N, C-alpha and C positions, 0 to 999 in steps of 0.2 A: 766519153768526152773528157778531155784533160781538164784538170782544175785550173781556174783562172786566178792568178795571183797578182793581176795588174793593179788592183786597188790598193795594194800595200805601198806606202810612201817611204817608210823608214826600214823596211825589210826587203831585201832582194832575194828572190827565189828562182833558182834554175833547176830544171829536172832533165837528167840525161842518164840513160842506161839504168833506169829504175832507182837512181839516187837523186834525192832532192838536196841541193845545197842552199841553206838559208844563211844569208849574210846580214848581220846587224849593220845598218848603213847610215850612220851619222859620223863619218870620219873626222869632220871638222870639229866635232865636240867629243872626240874619243869614244863615240857610240854611247854617250850618256843617255839615260832614259828620261824623257819628258812624258807628258800624259798620253800623247798620240802614240808614241812608240810603245808605251806600257800596254795600251789597249791592243795594239797589233801583236805584242808578245802573248797576250791572252788568246787571241783569235787564231793565230797561225797554227797552233797545235791541233785545233779542231779541223782546220782545212786540210792540213797535210796528212792527218790520220785517215781521213776519208778518201784520199787520193789513191785510186786504184793503180796508178802508174808508178807509185813510190813504194819500194821495199826497204830502203834505208835512208837515213837523213844525216847530213853533215851540218853542224852549226858553227859558224865562225864570225869574225868581225872584219869590217872594212878598215883599211889603213893600218896604223901601227898599234892599235889597241883592240882587244876583244870587246870589252864593255867597261866603261868607267863607273857604272852604277847610276844612281839617281842624279839628275841634273841639279846640282846644288844652287846654281844661280836661279833656277826655277823655284826652288824652295823659298827664296827670299820673298816671293810673292804669295807664299802660303800654299802653293800647289806645286806639282811637277809640270805645270803647263809651260808652253814655250814653242810648240810646233806650229806649222802653218795651217794645219787642218785641211789640206787639199785632198787627201786620200779618203776614199769611202770608208775604210776600216777605222779611221781616227776622227772623222769629221763629226763635230757636234758632241763629242764626249766630254764629260765633266772631269773635275779633279779626281785623283786616285784615292780610293777608300780601301779599308782592310779587305773587303770582299774581292777587290781587284788583285791584291797580292796573293790571296788564296787561290784565285783562278789560274794565275800563271803557273804555280807549282802543281796544282792538281791536274790541269790540262796537259802539262808536260809529262807527268807520271802516267797519264792515261793513254799516251801514244803507244800503239802496238809495235810500230817499226822501231828497230834499234837506232839510237841517236849517237853519233860520233861527234864529240866536241873537238874542233880544230882550234885550239886556243893559241892564237897567233901573237897575242900581246897581253897587256895587263887586264886582269879580271877582278874588278873591285865591287864590293857591296852586292847589289842584285846581280851584277855581272859575274861575280864569283859563284853565286847560287846557281845561275843558269849553266855555267861551265861544269860545276860539280854534280849537277843533276843529270848530265849526259850519261849514257850507259857505258861508254868508253871514252876516255879523255886522252888526247894527244896534245901535248903542250910544248911550247918553246921553252928551252932551258932558261932563257932570259926573261920570260914572262913572269909577272908577279901576281900573286893572289893575296887578297886581304878583304876582310869585312870591316869596313871603316865607319859603320853606322855610329859607333860611340864617338868618333871624332867630330861628328856634327850633332852630338847630344841626343841621339835617338837609339832605340833598341834595335838589335838585328832581328827584325820581325818577319822579313819577307822570304824566309827559307834558310837563312844562315844557321839558325838555332836547330834546324832539322837535319841538314845534311853534313855539316862539319863534324858533329860528334859521331855520326855513323862511320865516317871515313877515318878519323884520327883519334877517336876516343873522347870522352867528355872533358877530362882535365885539360888536355892539350887544346881542345876546341874552346873551352871557356877562356883560356888565356888569350887566344887569338881574338875572340869576340869581345872580351872586356878591354883589351889594350889596343885593338885595331892594327896589330902589327902585320907586316908583309912577310911572305915566304916566296922564294923564287921557284921557277919550274923544276930546276934540278933538284932542289931540296924536297919539293913536293913529291917528286918521283922516288926519291930515296926513302921517304917515310910511308910510301904507299897511298898517298892522297890522290894521285893520278895514275893512269895506266902506263903512259909512255912520256918521257921527257926527252926531246930530241933537239937537234940544231934547228934554228928558226926556219931555214929553207926547206927542212924536211917535214914540217908540220902538216902541210896540206897533202903532199904525196903520201905520207903514212896514213892520214885520215881517209884519203880516197881509196887506198889499198884495202883498208879494213871495211869501209862502207861497201865497196864493190863485192868483196868476198861474202858479206852478209846479204847483200841484195841478190846475189846469184845462188844463195844457199836454199835449204829447205824452209820455205817461208813460215809455215805454221809452227814447226818445231822451234825455230828461232824466236818467233813472236811470243809463243806461249811460255817458253823458258824465261824470257824477259818479264812477262806479266806475273809469273809465279813469284819471282824475286821482288818485283815491285809491290806485291801485297804487303811485304814487310816495310818497304819505304813509305807506302801510303798509310799504314798503321801509325808510323812515327809522325808523319805529317798531320794526321788527324788528331794525334795526341798533343802536338806542340803548337801548330800554326795559330789556332784561335787565341791562345794566351800570348804568344810572341807578337802577333799582329796587334792585339789590343794594347799591350804595353807600348808598342811602337807608336800607335796613334796617340796615346796619352803623352808620350815624350815630345811629340810635335808641338805641344802647347806649353812646354817648359821654357824658363828663362835660359837654361843651358843651350837648348837648341837655337833659340833666337840669337844668342851671343855667338854661337858657332857659325851660323849663316852670315851674320853681320861681319864677323872677322874674315870669313872667306871672301866676301865681296870687297872688303877693304884690304885684302891681302896682308893680314897680320895674324899672329897667333891668338887664339881665343883665350879669354881670361875667365875660366869657369869658377874660380874661387870667389871672385867678387860679383859674379852674375847673380842678381837677385830680382 
């Protein structure tokens, strides 16, 4: 029996020819993550991993962005809340805690099927983490990556401190994480941060080509090769995540974060120097 994905409200899942295409589906909010979507991002990897009809996965975003990260307007209320709660996967779930951030990363790393990231637009904060945790990344040359947690006065705790140093080295990663700067897809390809940087219209065709090749290949050899490498990634996640998430939770209670969120809502530049 095929897996039923109909309970998902903010993720769209299509399965065809042994490839599952997962689309982050809040295009009106640039696919920003509120609490319901966050819970769905935790659960989807458990469901797709157990789907016997799926040998490869494509992860992409609806509209012009891949994922804009956490819903900052939701943060103004003290949580990432803001969804309707219609879907079974998100209904009745509370505010996001550190354990939820850990589950997204760990559940994604535990998926046996190869995950192809089709990064159609900007991938920011948690969105960048999701994109860079994919096994193979195909990105638009015009897409931008950034971990902008510091821009809203919080630590890059939900995976940025894990995956960025592994891909581009610790010093380069620290600069991006401490400054919250952007890098476009073309430059990300040049420095080896992503696998393929292509013209925007070629993102999905290239991702589908790769996914289909893997879906039609020797299943166990492909999956176990991935899992062997992921032992290294999981070791780094286990080393770093608890500390980075704890620091992130602590910074949610700082004046700098409160000032950043207030400035965002008021559409002005935050004044961190005078925030006390």
